[in-house]
C-alpha positions as CSV (number, residue, x, y, z in Angstrom):
1,X,0.0,0.0,0.0
2,X,2.8,2.4,0.9
3,X,4.6,1.8,-2.4
4,X,1.4,2.4,-4.3
5,X,0.8,5.7,-2.5
6,X,4.5,6.7,-3.0
7,X,4.2,5.9,-6.7
8,X,1.1,8.0,-7.1
9,X,2.7,10.9,-5.1
10,X,5.8,10.9,-7.4
11,X,3.6,10.8,-10.5
12,X,1.4,13.7,-9.4
13,X,4.5,15.7,-8.2
14,X,6.2,15.1,-11.5
15,X,3.4,16.6,-13.6
16,X,2.6,19.4,-11.1
17,X,6.2,20.5,-10.6
18,X,6.3,23.3,-13.3
19,X,3.2,24.8,-11.9
20,X,4.7,24.7,-8.4
21,X,7.7,26.6,-9.7
22,X,5.4,29.2,-11.2
23,X,3.5,29.6,-7.9
24,X,6.8,29.9,-6.0
25,X,7.6,32.9,-8.1
26,X,4.2,34.5,-7.3
27,X,5.2,34.3,-3.7
28,X,8.5,36.1,-4.5
29,X,6.5,38.9,-6.1
30,X,4.8,39.7,-2.8
31,X,7.7,38.7,-0.5
32,X,11.0,39.4,-2.3
33,X,13.0,38.4,0.7
34,X,11.9,34.8,0.2
35,X,13.6,34.6,-3.2
36,X,16.5,32.4,-1.9
37,X,14.1,30.1,0.0
38,X,11.9,29.7,-3.1
39,X,14.9,28.8,-5.3
40,X,16.2,26.3,-2.7
41,X,12.8,24.7,-2.3
42,X,12.3,24.5,-6.1
43,X,15.7,22.8,-6.5
44,X,14.8,20.3,-3.7
45,X,11.5,19.6,-5.4
46,X,13.5,18.8,-8.6
47,X,15.2,15.8,-6.8
48,X,12.1,13.5,-6.8
49,X,11.2,14.9,-10.2
50,X,14.5,13.8,-11.6
51,X,14.1,10.5,-9.9
52,X,10.7,10.0,-11.5
53,X,12.0,11.2,-14.9
54,X,14.8,8.6,-14.8
55,X,12.3,5.8,-14.4
56,X,12.6,5.8,-10.6
57,X,16.2,4.6,-10.8
58,X,19.2,6.2,-9.1
59,X,22.3,6.8,-11.3
60,X,23.9,9.1,-13.7
61,X,20.8,9.7,-15.7
62,X,18.8,11.0,-12.7
63,X,21.8,13.1,-11.7
64,X,22.3,14.7,-15.1
65,X,18.5,15.3,-15.4
66,X,18.6,17.1,-12.1
67,X,21.7,19.2,-13.1
68,X,20.1,20.1,-16.5
69,X,16.8,21.2,-15.1
70,X,18.2,22.7,-11.9
71,X,20.6,25.0,-13.8
72,X,17.8,26.0,-16.2
73,X,15.4,26.8,-13.4
74,X,17.8,28.6,-11.1
75,X,19.2,30.7,-14.0
76,X,15.7,31.6,-15.1
77,X,14.8,32.7,-11.6
78,X,17.9,34.9,-11.5
79,X,17.3,36.3,-15.0
80,X,13.7,37.4,-14.4
81,X,14.7,39.0,-11.1
82,X,16.4,41.7,-13.3
83,X,13.2,42.5,-15.2
84,X,11.0,45.4,-13.9
85,X,7.9,44.6,-15.9
86,X,5.7,42.1,-14.0
87,X,3.6,41.4,-17.1
88,X,6.7,40.5,-19.1
89,X,7.9,38.2,-16.4
90,X,4.5,36.4,-16.3
91,X,4.6,36.1,-20.0
92,X,8.1,34.5,-20.0
93,X,6.9,31.8,-17.6
94,X,4.7,30.4,-20.5
95,X,7.6,29.1,-22.6
96,X,9.4,27.8,-19.6
97,X,6.4,25.9,-18.3
98,X,5.9,24.6,-21.9
99,X,9.6,23.5,-22.0
100,X,9.4,21.6,-18.8
101,X,6.3,19.7,-19.9
102,X,7.9,19.0,-23.3
103,X,11.0,17.7,-21.5
104,X,8.9,15.5,-19.2
105,X,6.8,14.2,-22.1
106,X,9.8,13.3,-24.3
107,X,11.7,11.6,-21.5
108,X,8.7,9.5,-20.6
109,X,8.3,8.5,-24.3
110,X,11.8,6.8,-24.2
111,X,10.4,3.8,-22.3
112,X,7.7,3.2,-24.8
113,X,9.5,4.0,-28.1
114,X,13.1,3.1,-27.1
115,X,14.4,6.2,-28.8
116,X,16.0,9.1,-27.0
117,X,16.4,11.3,-30.1
118,X,13.5,13.6,-29.3
119,X,14.6,14.0,-25.7
120,X,18.2,14.8,-26.9
121,X,16.9,17.5,-29.1
122,X,14.8,19.1,-26.4
123,X,17.7,18.8,-24.0
124,X,19.9,20.7,-26.5
125,X,17.5,23.6,-26.6
126,X,17.3,23.7,-22.8
127,X,21.1,23.7,-22.6
128,X,21.5,26.6,-24.9
129,X,18.8,28.5,-23.1
130,X,20.6,27.8,-19.8
131,X,23.8,29.4,-21.1
132,X,21.9,32.4,-22.4
133,X,20.1,32.9,-19.1
134,X,23.2,32.3,-17.0
135,X,25.4,34.6,-19.0
136,X,22.9,37.4,-19.2
137,X,22.3,37.2,-15.5
138,X,26.0,37.3,-14.6
139,X,26.6,40.2,-17.0
140,X,23.6,41.9,-15.4
141,X,25.1,41.4,-12.0
142,X,28.3,43.0,-13.2
143,X,26.5,45.9,-14.8
144,X,23.9,46.7,-12.1
145,X,25.9,46.0,-9.0
146,X,29.4,46.9,-10.3
147,X,30.8,43.5,-9.2
148,X,34.2,42.3,-10.2
149,X,33.9,40.1,-13.3
150,X,36.4,37.4,-12.0
151,X,34.2,35.7,-9.4
152,X,31.3,35.8,-11.8
153,X,33.4,34.3,-14.6
154,X,34.5,31.5,-12.2
155,X,30.9,30.8,-11.3
156,X,30.0,30.9,-15.0
157,X,32.8,28.4,-15.9
158,X,31.5,25.9,-13.2
159,X,27.9,26.2,-14.5
160,X,29.1,25.9,-18.1
161,X,31.0,22.7,-17.4
162,X,28.2,21.1,-15.5
163,X,25.7,22.1,-18.2
164,X,27.9,20.7,-20.9
165,X,28.4,17.4,-19.1
166,X,24.6,17.0,-18.7
167,X,24.1,18.0,-22.3
168,X,26.8,15.5,-23.5
169,X,25.0,12.7,-21.6
170,X,21.6,13.5,-23.2
171,X,23.3,13.5,-26.7
172,X,24.9,10.2,-26.1
173,X,28.4,11.6,-26.1
174,X,29.5,9.3,-23.2
175,X,32.8,8.0,-24.5
176,X,35.5,8.6,-21.9
177,X,37.9,9.3,-24.8
178,X,36.0,12.5,-25.4
179,X,36.0,13.8,-21.8
180,X,38.8,16.3,-22.6
181,X,36.4,18.1,-25.0
182,X,34.2,19.5,-22.2
183,X,36.8,21.3,-20.1
184,X,38.3,22.6,-23.4
185,X,34.9,23.9,-24.5
186,X,34.3,25.5,-21.1
187,X,37.7,27.3,-21.3
188,X,36.9,28.7,-24.8
189,X,33.5,29.9,-23.9
190,X,34.6,31.4,-20.6
191,X,37.4,33.3,-22.4
192,X,34.8,34.7,-24.9
193,X,32.6,35.7,-22.0
194,X,35.7,37.4,-20.4
195,X,36.3,39.4,-23.6
196,X,32.6,40.4,-23.7
197,X,32.9,42.0,-20.2
198,X,35.3,44.5,-21.7
199,X,32.8,45.7,-24.4
200,X,30.2,48.3,-23.7
201,X,27.3,46.0,-24.5
202,X,23.9,45.5,-23.0
203,X,23.9,42.5,-20.7
204,X,21.2,40.8,-22.9
205,X,23.3,41.2,-26.0
206,X,26.4,39.8,-24.2
207,X,24.2,36.8,-23.2
208,X,23.1,36.3,-26.8
209,X,26.6,36.4,-28.1
210,X,27.8,33.9,-25.5
211,X,25.0,31.5,-26.3
212,X,25.8,31.9,-30.0
213,X,29.4,31.0,-29.4
214,X,28.3,28.0,-27.3
215,X,25.9,26.9,-30.0
216,X,28.6,27.1,-32.7
217,X,31.2,25.3,-30.6
218,X,28.7,22.5,-29.9
219,X,28.0,22.1,-33.6
220,X,31.6,21.7,-34.4
221,X,32.0,19.2,-31.6
222,X,28.9,17.3,-32.9
223,X,30.4,17.1,-36.4
224,X,33.8,16.0,-35.0
225,X,32.2,13.2,-32.9
226,X,30.1,12.1,-35.9
227,X,33.3,12.1,-38.1
228,X,31.6,14.5,-40.5
229,X,33.8,17.6,-39.9
230,X,34.3,18.5,-43.6
231,X,35.6,21.8,-45.0
232,X,32.2,22.6,-46.5
233,X,30.3,22.2,-43.2
234,X,33.0,24.2,-41.4
235,X,32.5,27.0,-43.9
236,X,28.7,26.8,-43.5
237,X,28.8,27.1,-39.7
238,X,31.5,29.7,-39.9
239,X,29.4,31.9,-42.2
240,X,26.3,31.3,-40.1
241,X,28.2,32.4,-37.0
242,X,29.7,35.4,-38.7
243,X,26.5,36.7,-40.2
244,X,24.6,36.2,-36.9
245,X,27.3,38.1,-35.0
246,X,27.2,41.0,-37.5
247,X,23.4,41.2,-37.3
248,X,23.4,41.1,-33.5
249,X,26.1,43.8,-33.2
250,X,24.4,46.0,-35.8
251,X,21.1,45.9,-33.9
252,X,22.6,46.0,-30.4
253,X,22.0,48.8,-28.0
254,X,25.4,50.1,-26.9
255,X,25.7,51.4,-23.4
């Protein structure tokens, strides 16, 4: 009887979790001092959610699911705390809630279909969004609070490495021979973020540029791991990155 009730509780909590996160933010709106408590409680709530998502099995899969969703949720909480418009914040919750349910739905489909391709694609989008939200938030802290960039860059590097490891797991890049790629990628993106701190850019633009660099680097790594890193594909991605960079800079609001 206890196992049946526990199973039912985990299932209900799993599907209600995104709405609980949203309700937690509503509490923050009225009691801003509770912001740290709401973030901590939300992350604790993610532990049984990750356990349920992993098929109620403890292991690397549950751990990486928790890391992936935990980083996304905490970075989103921090990001929306910079926004002054309550209506905009409430609107931004819609795609986040949709993403969580999409993530849950695709990971539950793995057991029935045996294919993790759709979950891998959804995880990739979430990983990119996490980097944008994290980078924008840390650039925002530097701009609004005049903080030293070095502790922020150190924190960003740690988050970046954890996010990349979780993303690599979801993509099936689990070969130990490729482990060196993730610290290498972290170092490159962290250096790019460091250079962006020296430019008079809006924190949102800096976050977008960091996410663009991360996306481009991930694509090159994907091609390398799939043994399809040809000159033609390198040129295509290089042109895409260059054109995107030019468009973003031309439309950026310089401070």
